[in-house]
C-alpha positions in Angstrom: 138.4 247.8 -202.5 138.2 249.8 -205.8 135.9 252.7 -205.7 134.4 254.2 -208.9 132.4 257.3 -209.7 129.4 255.1 -209.8 130.0 254.1 -206.2 130.2 257.8 -205.2 126.9 258.5 -206.9 125.2 256.0 -204.6 126.1 257.9 -201.4 122.8 257.7 -199.4 123.5 260.5 -196.8 121.7 263.8 -197.4 125.1 265.6 -197.4 128.6 264.4 -197.8 132.1 265.6 -198.6 135.7 264.3 -198.6 138.6 266.7 -198.6 142.4 266.6 -198.6 143.4 267.1 -195.0 146.6 269.1 -196.0 145.3 271.4 -198.7 141.5 271.5 -198.1 140.9 270.6 -201.7 137.5 268.9 -202.3 137.6 265.4 -203.9 133.9 264.8 -203.7 130.8 266.6 -202.4 127.1 266.1 -202.2 124.9 268.9 -200.9 127.9 269.9 -198.8 126.7 273.5 -198.3 123.2 272.7 -197.1 122.5 273.4 -193.4 121.9 270.2 -191.4 121.9 269.1 -187.8 125.2 267.3 -186.9 124.4 265.6 -183.6 127.5 264.5 -181.6 130.0 265.4 -184.3 129.6 268.7 -182.4 132.0 267.3 -179.8 135.0 267.8 -182.1 134.6 271.5 -181.5 134.0 270.9 -177.7 137.2 268.8 -177.4 139.1 271.4 -179.5 138.2 274.2 -177.1 139.2 272.1 -174.1 142.6 271.5 -175.7 143.0 275.2 -176.6 141.8 276.5 -173.2 145.3 276.3 -171.6 143.8 274.2 -168.7 145.9 271.3 -167.4 144.4 268.2 -168.9 145.5 266.1 -166.0 144.4 268.3 -163.1 141.8 266.7 -160.9 138.4 268.3 -160.2 134.9 267.3 -159.2 132.3 267.4 -162.0 129.5 269.9 -161.8 126.5 268.0 -160.4 123.9 269.9 -162.5 125.9 269.8 -165.8 126.0 266.0 -165.9 122.2 265.7 -165.6 121.6 265.4 -169.4 119.8 263.0 -171.6 121.2 260.8 -174.4 124.6 259.0 -174.7 126.7 259.1 -171.5 130.1 258.1 -170.1 128.4 257.4 -166.8 129.4 260.3 -164.6 127.8 260.6 -161.2 127.5 263.4 -158.7 130.8 263.8 -156.9 133.0 262.0 -159.4 136.5 263.5 -159.5 138.1 263.3 -163.0 140.4 265.2 -165.4 139.8 267.0 -168.6 141.7 264.3 -170.4 139.1 261.8 -169.0 136.3 264.0 -170.3 137.8 264.4 -173.7 138.0 260.6 -174.0 134.4 260.5 -172.7 133.3 262.8 -175.4 135.2 261.2 -178.3 134.8 257.5 -177.5 131.3 256.7 -176.0 130.1 260.2 -177.0 129.2 261.2 -173.5 126.8 264.2 -173.3 127.6 264.3 -169.6 131.3 264.7 -170.4 130.7 267.5 -172.9 128.6 269.5 -170.3 131.0 268.9 -167.5 134.0 270.0 -169.7 132.1 273.1 -170.8 131.4 274.2 -167.2 135.0 273.5 -166.2 136.5 275.5 -169.1 134.0 278.4 -169.4 132.1 278.6 -166.1 128.8 277.7 -167.7 127.4 275.9 -170.7 126.1 279.1 -172.2 129.5 280.8 -172.1 131.1 277.7 -173.6 128.6 277.7 -176.5 129.6 281.4 -177.2 133.2 280.2 -177.4 132.2 277.5 -179.8 130.5 279.9 -182.2 133.4 282.4 -182.0 135.9 279.6 -182.9 133.7 278.4 -185.8 133.7 281.9 -187.2 137.5 282.2 -186.8 138.0 278.9 -188.7 135.9 280.3 -191.6 132.6 278.5 -191.0 129.8 280.6 -192.5 126.8 278.2 -192.0 127.3 276.9 -188.5 125.6 277.7 -185.3 126.1 275.8 -182.0 123.5 275.8 -179.3 124.8 272.9 -177.1 128.3 271.5 -176.4 127.1 267.9 -176.8 125.1 268.0 -180.1 121.6 267.6 -178.6 119.3 269.6 -181.0 115.7 269.1 -179.9 114.2 272.5 -179.7 117.6 274.2 -180.5 118.9 276.1 -183.5 121.9 273.9 -183.9 123.3 273.3 -187.3 126.2 273.2 -189.7 127.1 272.0 -193.2 129.3 269.1 -194.3 131.8 271.7 -195.7 132.0 273.6 -192.4 132.4 270.4 -190.4 135.3 269.4 -192.7 136.9 272.7 -192.0 136.5 272.3 -188.2 138.0 268.8 -188.4 140.9 269.9 -190.5 141.6 272.7 -188.1 141.4 270.3 -185.1 143.9 268.0 -186.7 146.6 270.6 -186.3 146.5 269.7 -182.6 148.6 266.6 -181.9 146.8 265.8 -178.7 143.5 265.8 -180.6 145.1 263.5 -183.3 146.2 261.1 -180.5 142.8 261.1 -178.8 140.8 260.3 -181.9 143.0 257.2 -182.6 142.1 255.8 -179.2 139.9 252.7 -179.3 139.4 252.3 -175.6 140.2 254.1 -172.4 139.9 253.4 -168.7 140.3 255.5 -165.6 139.0 255.7 -162.0 137.1 258.5 -160.3 139.8 259.9 -158.2 137.8 260.3 -155.0 135.4 257.4 -155.2 137.6 254.8 -156.9 134.8 254.0 -159.3 136.3 252.5 -162.5 135.3 253.7 -166.0 135.8 251.7 -169.2 134.9 253.5 -172.4 135.1 252.3 -176.0 134.8 254.1 -179.3 131.6 254.2 -181.3 133.7 254.4 -184.5 133.1 251.1 -186.3 135.7 251.8 -188.9 138.7 252.3 -186.6 140.9 249.3 -187.0 138.6 247.8 -189.6 139.2 249.9 -192.7 142.7 250.5 -194.1 144.1 253.9 -193.2 141.3 255.0 -190.9 142.7 256.9 -188.0 139.6 258.0 -186.1 137.2 260.9 -185.7 133.5 261.1 -184.5 130.0 259.6 -184.8 126.7 261.3 -184.2 123.0 260.6 -184.1 119.8 262.4 -183.1 116.3 262.1 -184.4 116.7 265.3 -186.3 120.3 264.8 -187.6 120.0 261.0 -188.3 123.2 259.1 -188.7 126.4 261.2 -189.0 130.1 260.5 -189.1 133.4 262.4 -189.7 136.3 260.2 -190.6 140.0 260.6 -191.0 142.1 258.4 -193.3 145.7 258.3 -194.3 146.2 257.1 -197.9 148.7 254.6 -199.2 150.7 257.5 -200.4 150.8 259.2 -197.0 148.2 261.9 -197.6 145.4 262.5 -195.1 141.7 262.8 -196.0 138.7 263.9 -194.1 135.2 262.6 -194.9 131.8 263.9 -193.6 128.4 262.3 -193.9 125.3 264.0 -192.5 121.8 262.7 -192.5 122.5 259.0 -193.2 119.2 257.0 -193.3 120.5 254.2 -191.1 123.6 253.3 -189.1 124.6 250.7 -191.7 124.2 253.3 -194.5 126.4 255.8 -192.6 129.2 253.2 -192.4 128.8 252.2 -196.0 129.0 255.8 -197.2 132.0 256.5 -195.1 133.8 253.4 -196.3 133.1 254.4 -199.9 134.4 257.9 -199.3 137.5 256.9 -197.3 138.4 254.0 -199.6 138.1 256.4 -202.5 140.5 258.8 -200.7 142.8 256.0 -199.6 143.5 255.0 -203.2 144.2 258.6 -204.4 
């Protein structure tokens, strides 16, 4: 698919950016520095903090029964389920489980509030100047929870330094059993481009009523370069995917 400047001018998302994953150079941007809600693309930061926590990803523990009582998308955790942080990372990145994000936050930091403080500290360390996290899952109703396309690209670029993170976002499906109940989990990615667009290697979707349709994508070009795309405020799910295809195909050919 050839992508022209005219195609880029038709990006329908309220904000968008595509950057070189190695250098950080911007190839295209649209309102990339305007504050917007980011929905479950938030979970990239949450997974990153889990991976940097020093906790054993494969150590078994029982999820916090209060943390998993959360609205929205879910990986299906129930009171008493015994899992690992690796399970929760896949639960965040694939089906976008808000329950997984909350359970991981409590496990790593002791409470959701303390975890959110770590999220904001890390964002500042990465160089984000227009980002404020209020939840580990991306729910934003009644919260001061926002970022910019530019800041999200920075977070994604930083996260890609972690090889475990790179492996996780390439995962299309994952299954495991609750280690005390034997209940089986099967989770699949919400990333419609993974395996369907040349070069796409994963990343993260998001949607809330305030954020609308969001997506961060990772692509490796025909020349071996990596590129990161961000779309925030897509009017429909279909428009989000079309915008992301346009940005990532543009990057893939360059």
